[in-house]
C-alpha positions as CSV (number, residue, x, y, z in Angstrom):
1,X,-13.7,-6.5,-37.2
2,X,-11.2,-8.8,-38.9
3,X,-7.8,-7.4,-39.7
4,X,-5.9,-7.5,-43.0
5,X,-2.7,-5.7,-43.7
6,X,-3.2,-3.4,-46.7
7,X,-0.7,-1.4,-48.8
8,X,-1.7,2.0,-47.2
9,X,-0.2,5.4,-47.7
10,X,2.9,5.1,-50.0
11,X,4.4,8.2,-48.3
12,X,4.1,6.5,-45.0
13,X,5.6,3.2,-46.2
14,X,9.1,4.5,-45.5
15,X,8.3,6.9,-42.6
16,X,5.2,6.1,-40.6
17,X,4.9,4.0,-37.5
18,X,4.3,0.3,-37.8
19,X,1.0,0.6,-36.0
20,X,-0.4,3.2,-38.5
21,X,0.6,1.0,-41.4
22,X,-2.0,-1.5,-40.3
23,X,-4.5,1.3,-40.8
24,X,-7.8,-0.5,-41.7
25,X,-9.2,-3.9,-41.6
26,X,-11.0,-3.9,-44.9
27,X,-12.8,-6.8,-46.5
28,X,-11.5,-6.6,-50.0
29,X,-13.4,-8.9,-52.4
30,X,-11.3,-10.9,-54.8
31,X,-8.4,-9.5,-56.9
32,X,-8.3,-6.3,-58.9
33,X,-10.0,-6.6,-62.3
34,X,-8.5,-5.1,-65.5
35,X,-8.6,-1.3,-65.7
36,X,-12.0,0.4,-65.9
37,X,-13.1,4.0,-65.8
38,X,-12.9,4.5,-62.1
39,X,-11.4,7.8,-61.1
40,X,-9.3,7.7,-57.9
41,X,-8.5,11.4,-57.8
42,X,-9.2,14.0,-60.5
43,X,-8.2,12.4,-63.8
44,X,-6.0,9.7,-62.3
45,X,-7.9,6.5,-63.2
46,X,-7.7,3.1,-61.5
47,X,-5.6,0.9,-63.7
48,X,-3.8,3.7,-65.5
49,X,-0.6,2.4,-67.0
50,X,2.6,3.5,-65.2
51,X,4.1,4.7,-68.5
52,X,1.1,7.0,-69.0
53,X,1.5,8.5,-65.6
54,X,5.1,9.2,-66.2
55,X,4.1,11.3,-69.2
56,X,2.3,13.8,-67.0
57,X,4.1,17.1,-66.5
58,X,6.5,17.0,-63.5
59,X,6.1,13.2,-63.0
60,X,9.2,11.2,-62.1
61,X,10.2,7.7,-60.9
62,X,10.4,7.7,-57.1
63,X,10.7,3.9,-56.5
64,X,13.9,4.4,-54.5
65,X,11.8,6.3,-51.8
66,X,8.4,4.6,-52.0
67,X,9.0,1.2,-53.4
68,X,8.9,-0.6,-56.7
69,X,6.9,1.2,-59.5
70,X,6.1,4.4,-57.5
71,X,5.7,7.6,-59.5
72,X,5.7,11.1,-57.9
73,X,4.5,14.5,-59.0
74,X,5.4,17.6,-57.0
75,X,3.4,20.8,-56.5
76,X,-0.1,19.9,-57.8
77,X,-2.9,22.3,-56.8
78,X,-5.8,21.0,-54.6
79,X,-7.9,23.1,-52.2
80,X,-5.9,26.2,-53.3
81,X,-2.8,24.5,-51.8
82,X,0.4,22.8,-53.2
83,X,0.5,19.1,-52.6
84,X,3.0,16.4,-53.6
85,X,1.4,13.4,-55.3
86,X,2.5,9.8,-54.9
87,X,1.2,7.0,-57.3
88,X,1.3,3.3,-56.5
89,X,1.0,0.6,-59.1
90,X,0.7,-3.2,-59.5
91,X,1.1,-5.2,-62.7
92,X,-2.4,-4.1,-63.8
93,X,-1.8,-0.4,-63.4
94,X,-2.5,2.4,-60.9
95,X,-4.0,1.3,-57.6
96,X,-3.6,4.2,-55.2
97,X,-3.1,8.0,-55.2
98,X,-1.7,9.8,-52.2
99,X,-1.3,13.5,-51.6
100,X,0.8,15.2,-48.9
101,X,1.4,18.7,-47.7
102,X,2.8,20.3,-44.5
103,X,0.2,20.4,-41.7
104,X,-1.9,23.5,-41.1
105,X,-5.0,23.2,-39.1
106,X,-7.1,25.2,-41.6
107,X,-6.0,23.0,-44.4
108,X,-6.8,19.9,-42.3
109,X,-10.3,21.1,-41.7
110,X,-10.9,22.0,-45.4
111,X,-9.6,18.5,-46.5
112,X,-12.0,16.9,-44.0
113,X,-14.9,19.0,-45.3
114,X,-14.0,18.2,-48.9
115,X,-14.1,14.4,-48.2
116,X,-17.3,14.7,-46.2
117,X,-19.1,16.0,-49.2
118,X,-18.9,12.6,-51.0
119,X,-17.6,10.1,-48.5
120,X,-18.9,8.6,-45.3
121,X,-16.6,8.4,-42.3
122,X,-16.4,4.8,-41.1
123,X,-13.2,4.2,-39.2
124,X,-10.7,6.1,-37.0
125,X,-7.2,4.8,-36.8
126,X,-4.2,5.6,-34.6
127,X,-1.5,3.7,-32.8
128,X,-4.4,2.0,-31.0
129,X,-6.7,-0.6,-32.6
130,X,-9.0,0.8,-35.2
131,X,-12.3,2.2,-34.1
132,X,-15.1,0.9,-36.3
133,X,-17.7,3.7,-36.2
134,X,-20.6,1.6,-37.5
135,X,-20.1,-1.0,-34.8
136,X,-19.6,1.8,-32.2
137,X,-22.9,3.6,-33.0
138,X,-24.9,0.4,-33.3
139,X,-23.6,-1.2,-30.1
140,X,-23.3,1.7,-27.7
141,X,-26.2,1.9,-25.2
142,X,-26.8,5.5,-26.1
143,X,-25.5,8.1,-28.5
144,X,-23.7,10.1,-25.8
145,X,-21.4,7.2,-25.0
146,X,-20.6,6.7,-28.6
147,X,-19.8,10.3,-29.1
148,X,-17.6,10.4,-26.0
149,X,-15.6,7.3,-27.1
150,X,-15.1,8.8,-30.6
151,X,-14.0,12.1,-29.2
152,X,-11.6,10.5,-26.8
153,X,-10.1,8.3,-29.5
154,X,-9.7,11.3,-31.8
155,X,-8.2,13.5,-29.1
156,X,-5.6,10.9,-28.2
157,X,-4.6,10.4,-31.8
158,X,-4.2,14.1,-32.3
159,X,-2.1,14.4,-29.2
160,X,0.1,11.6,-30.5
161,X,0.1,13.2,-33.9
162,X,-0.8,10.0,-35.7
163,X,-4.5,9.8,-36.6
164,X,-6.3,8.6,-39.7
165,X,-10.0,9.2,-40.7
166,X,-11.1,6.5,-43.2
167,X,-14.0,7.1,-45.4
168,X,-16.0,5.1,-48.0
169,X,-17.6,6.7,-51.1
170,X,-21.3,7.4,-50.2
171,X,-22.7,6.5,-53.6
172,X,-21.3,2.9,-53.3
173,X,-22.6,2.2,-49.8
174,X,-25.8,4.3,-49.3
175,X,-28.0,1.3,-49.9
176,X,-26.3,-0.7,-47.2
177,X,-25.8,1.9,-44.4
178,X,-29.1,1.0,-42.6
179,X,-28.4,-2.7,-42.4
180,X,-24.7,-3.0,-41.9
181,X,-23.5,-3.2,-38.3
182,X,-19.8,-3.0,-39.0
183,X,-17.4,-1.9,-41.7
184,X,-16.8,-5.5,-42.7
185,X,-20.5,-5.9,-43.3
186,X,-20.7,-2.6,-45.1
187,X,-17.9,-3.5,-47.5
188,X,-19.5,-6.9,-48.2
189,X,-22.5,-5.0,-49.5
190,X,-20.6,-2.1,-51.2
191,X,-20.8,-1.7,-55.0
192,X,-17.7,-2.8,-56.9
193,X,-15.6,0.2,-57.7
194,X,-16.4,2.0,-54.4
195,X,-13.6,4.3,-53.4
196,X,-11.9,4.5,-50.0
197,X,-10.3,7.7,-48.9
198,X,-8.2,8.5,-45.9
199,X,-7.2,11.7,-44.2
200,X,-4.1,11.3,-42.1
201,X,-2.2,13.4,-39.6
202,X,1.4,12.1,-39.7
203,X,4.4,13.2,-37.5
204,X,7.7,12.1,-39.1
205,X,11.1,11.4,-37.5
206,X,12.3,14.8,-38.4
207,X,9.6,16.4,-36.2
208,X,7.5,17.6,-39.1
209,X,3.7,17.2,-39.2
210,X,2.0,16.3,-42.5
211,X,-1.5,16.0,-43.9
212,X,-1.8,13.0,-46.1
213,X,-4.8,12.1,-48.3
214,X,-5.1,8.7,-49.9
215,X,-7.5,7.4,-52.5
216,X,-7.9,3.8,-53.6
217,X,-10.7,1.3,-54.2
218,X,-12.3,-0.5,-51.2
219,X,-13.7,-3.0,-53.7
220,X,-12.2,-3.9,-57.1
221,X,-14.5,-3.2,-60.1
């Protein structure tokens, strides 16, 4: 799987390890198109103007922490839990939505279950090179070996407290799942506007553990 550095996890941009910032080698097709009706998270639409985001209750400029153009909203409700929301923009509007909350194992499990309803898990990422699950399942001599490699990778990432589960929206890739043999191949066949989601366990320099969710587009509309 080829590697491309992506702007991943605004919250992590100032705090996460360098290895985790390389999170996923995704095959993005072209450059973002003008804003269209593609929801990233709830009613936060891809391409939403920054000025419109700043009009939301509780929204404030947090560029000093997360970089140029960032907008934050504290204390939104999701999964019956308070989360802080980070929004990332380019000159065409909103490109990424991230949520973060202090780690609790039950919340981590509920967040995974919520993503699993609409998204397909395709990559695991830690301080080690990414584990392409499509390639793993298609290349392993038997399913037991693939399961063991996945479990070992996941266990090590949890032990290091730096682990990301990367998903692709099922409706945008279901037609390509049987043919694709890697995430790169899957993305090449994905529908424009297909969302990418990531669930991340992050341990910060202050010895705190966080759950981070990020939503963006794997392919521009």
